[in-house]
C-alpha angles and dihedrals in degrees: 000000000000126000095254092053094052091050090050092050092050089055089064093066137065128201110229136191119187117206121196135162086258094056141280134297119245096026090231133011125354139311116229115231134174110262090229093054117109112255092230092066091064092041090054090051090050092050092050092048092049095043094243108158104186125033096160109136092021122131132210122218132185128179089003094301132103111248130208107246094197089064128072125259088254092050088053089052091244119148141152113015113356130186113201121197107209123186149102117319108263114249116233143183120021128126110320095193119104124220118209 
């Protein structure tokens, strides 16, 4: 295999870390995934590994932006090393006053 071929093959993968309130997947470092793989496949693996039963209503964010988990890493413009925050959508608004 020549040098150009190995560089091209590396471009077809991303290194991903998934961070949840239950822990991180993998425990240390990054998991390599094909760049054309749907994000949800890795998120499902993370949930299984961390013993998370229900992720319905959860959102995934990377680089401060919500990503579409039904699309691939490449389709979400994610490359290189990626950290995905995965968890329940934060509630917002509401009445900020406290009653004592």
